[in-house]
N, C-alpha and C positions, 0 to 999 in steps of 0.2 A: 504493500500499499504506500502511495506517495504521501509522506507525512505533511507535505506542504500543499496538498490538494485543498483548495479553498473551502469547498462544501463540507468535507470531512472535518477540517480544522474548525470551521465555524460551529458545527454541531458539538464538537468537544469543548469549545469555549463556552457555549450556551449551557453545557452540562456542568460547568464550573471546574473542569479539569485544569489544575494548575500548570502541569507540564504543557498542555495545549496552549494555555495563555502565554507561557514563556516562548513557545515556538512561534505563536502568532506575532508577538512583538519583535522577535528576531527577524521574521519575514518582513514585517513592516519597516524595520530599520535598515534592511539590506539595500545596497545601492545598485545591485545587479538589475539590469533592465527586465529580464524575465521574471525576477522576483517582484519587481515593482508592479508588473501586470497582475500577478497573483495576489499581491497585497491589496491592490485596488479592488479586485473581485471580492476578496475576503471582507474588506471594510464595507463594501456595498451590502453584503449579507448581514453584517453585524449592526449596521446603522439603525435598523428599526428597534433594537433592544438597548439603545444608548440614551443618554440624556437624563437618566433618573438619579444620578449621584449628586452629592455635594462636592464641588470642585474647589479645592483650596490650594493656594500658592504659598510657599514658605521661603523667605529669603533672609539674608543677614550676612554680616561680614564673617570671614573665616575666624573660627575660635569662639563664636557666639554661642555655640552649642545647638546647632540646628538638628543634627542627628539625634542627640540625646533628648531634645524637646519632642521631636517627631515620635520617638519610641514611647516616651511617657504619654504624650497626647494620644497616640494611636491606641495604646492599651486601654486608656480611659474610654475612648470612643467605642472600642470593641466591647467593653464591659457594659456600655449603654445599649448594646444590641445591634451594632453595625458591623459591616465588613469593610476593612480598610486596605486600600492599595496605595503603595508609595512608589512614585517614580522619582528616583534620586539621580539627578544629573551631576556627574563627576567631572572634574577637570580632565582634559585629555592629554595623553602622552604624545609629544610631538614625534617620537620615534615609531611607536606602534599604533597610535590612534586610539588605544583603549583607555579605560578608566584608570586613573592613578590611585584613587582612594578606595573605591569599592564600598559604598555606604552600607551594603548588606552586612559587612563584617562589623559595622559599628552599631547595628540594631539587632543584636543576637536574640534578645528575649522576644522582640516583636516578630522576628523572622520565624521563630519556632511556633508561633500561634497560628492555628489552622484558619483563623478568620482574617489573616493578614497576607498580603502579597507584596514583596519588595523587589523592585527591578532597578538596579543601577545601570545607567547608560552614559557613555562618554559624550561630552558636549560637542566634540569635533570642532569644526570651524564656525559653527553657528553662533552668532552673537545673541545676547539677550539672556544668557544664563541657563538656557534650556536647549535640549537637543532638537534637531529639526523635526523629528518624528514624534516628539512628546505628545502632541495633540492627538495623533492617531493611536498611540499607545494608551492614552487615557480612554479613548472610546472602546478599545478592546477590553480594558479592565471593567468598564461599565457593563459591557455585554456579558462578562463573566459573573456578574452579580455583586460586584463591589460597589457599595453605595456611598462611600466616602473616598475620594481620590486626593491624595496629597502630592503636590509637585514641589520637590525641593530643588532650588537653583544652586548654581555653582557658588555664588556669593554676591556681595554688593559691589557694583561698579557702574561706570557711566552708561553701559548698555544692558545692565542686568534687570531690565524691566519687562521683557517680553512675556514673562509668566503672568503678569497682570492682565494680558490680553487673551488668556486662554482659561482663566478660572473665574469662579463666581466671587471669591473673596481673597484678598491678598493680605497675608500676615507678615509683618516685618519684625524680626528679632533684633534686639539691641543689647549691648553690654552695659552694666553700671559704669558710669563715667562722670567726669567733671563737666564744667560748662562748655569746654571745647567740643564736646560730642555733637552738639547741635550743628556746628559748622563742619565737623569731620565727615558726617554722613551726607551723601548726595541729596540735595533738596528734592530732586525729581522723584527718587524712589520713595521718599517720605510722603510726598503728595499723593502717590498711588496707594499707599497703605490704607486698608480699611480697619486694621487692628494692629496696634503697636504693642509688643510684649518685651518688657525689660527682663531678660533672663538672668539666672544666677543670683536671684534675690534670696540668698541664704547666708547664714553665718556673718562674717565681718562685712560682707558686701550688701546685706539687706537694707541698711539705712541709706547707703549710697544709691541703691537701685530705686528706692522710693523717691529720693530727690531727683534722680534722672527722669523717672516717670512723671513727676510733677512738672518739671521743666518742659517736657514734650507735650504734656496735656495742655499747658498754656499756649505752646506754639501751634498746636493743631487747630486751635480755634481761629487762627489767622489764615489758614489755608482753605481753599475752596473745596467743599466736600465732593467726593466722586459720585456719591449717591444722594439725591435730595432727601433731606430729613435725617441724614446720618452723619454725625461728626465722628471721625475716627476715634475709637477708644484707645486709651493708653493704660495698660495694666502691668503688674509685675507677676513674675512666676519663677519657680525653680524647677527645672526639669529633673534635677537630681533628687529633690525631696518630694516632688509632686505638688507642692504648694502652688495654687493659682491655675493649675491645669484644668480643673473642672470649670472654673470661671471663664477660662479661654473658650471652652466648648460652648458655654452658655452665651458668650458674646457672638459666636458663629450663628447660633439660633436667632438671636436678636437682630443680627444684620440681615439674615434671610427674610425675617418678618418685615423689616424696614424696606427691603428691596421689593417685596410683593410681586406684582405683575411685571416689574422691570427686569426680572431675571430672564424671561424669554427674549425681550428686546436686546439685552446685553449679549446673550448667546448668539442671536441672529447677527448682530454687528460683528462679533468675533469670528463667526463662520465666514462672513464676506471678506474680512481682513485676511483670514487664513487662506482663502482662495487666491487673492491677489499676491500674497506672499509666495504661494506655490508657483504662480505664474512667473514671478521674478526669479525665483530659485531655479525653476525649470529652464528658463531662457538662458541663464548664466551657465547651467550645466551643458546645454546644447552648444553654446559657443565653445566651451572647453573641449567638447568631443570632436568638433569639426577641425580638421587639419588646416584648412585654408583660413578659417576665422582665427584660429590660434596663432597662425603665422602673422596675420594682420595685427592681432592684438599685441604681439611682441614688438612689431615695428612701431605701432602707435605708442606703446610704453616708452620706447627709446626716444621718440620724438618729444614726448611729454617731459622725460627726464632731462633732455637737452635744451628744453625751453623753446622748441620750435613749434609746439602745438599746445593749445590750451586743453586741459583735461576734459572739459565739457564738449569741446568741438571734436576731440578724438573719440569720445564715447559715442557721439552722434554718428560719426563715420562708421564705426564698428556696427552700431545698431542698424544703420541703413543697409550695410552689406548683409547682415543677418536677415533682415526683412525681405531683401531682394531675392534671397535664396529660399525663402519659405514658401 
């Protein structure tokens, strides 16, 4: 039996077979053209059983404790009767292209739970802190019956905001810090946050965490809310002790109630943006596969480097050649 046969694989995913779900995501993430055709067929079969989960994005700077938080949060959500899928996007090795960290090894207790599924994926060359196929992997998890999907990004940076465009709610984790923290975090990612959690609020850092939370709470009122009627909450938590984890889950429920009928509109907008992103990515991939276009691109790059051509003009020349051959 062909294990990547779309119809057989879809049936196994619907049955909740974890190995089938892992194979489905591997197929979805493959860059082979023949695999892409099968992945598209698979996704078309899975699509009717998707869209019923709570989609949460989790981001934060390296060292903030994202994996520890997700493990503690995930176990709490499972205890509340849900099934949790974690799509953990790791930094990529420039040599092998694979994941460097492997978040599954950092969520051992959650990984052993039958109601959880953890999938680490390398970020590759995709900007935005997520892998290019994270959206499609999320759909596969939903089709397999996971009703809470967590997407963990690589970390906070200038372009680490794409996750907010694929989830219902965006959680930002921060470390207890002094007054410089407000300036140290990119304003853009703070503006996208629906819930800010100051982690490691335990022991000697507890008082400092509460001061940091108070500073951010005052600052959040100055930002335009991403959802009408919802001002991003700022709370403290300790992924290590579990303090504040239940309150974080309650905040998720409160946000979804505030979102109301806006959830469908948000997902529709995200789906359209996703389509155009795929068009851009697909066009770029086509250029790189074409020998003549690749040769022209190299020539244009040299002209741009030498100052003989403006980047925008060079891009238009390449695009015109691409369109002429399509």
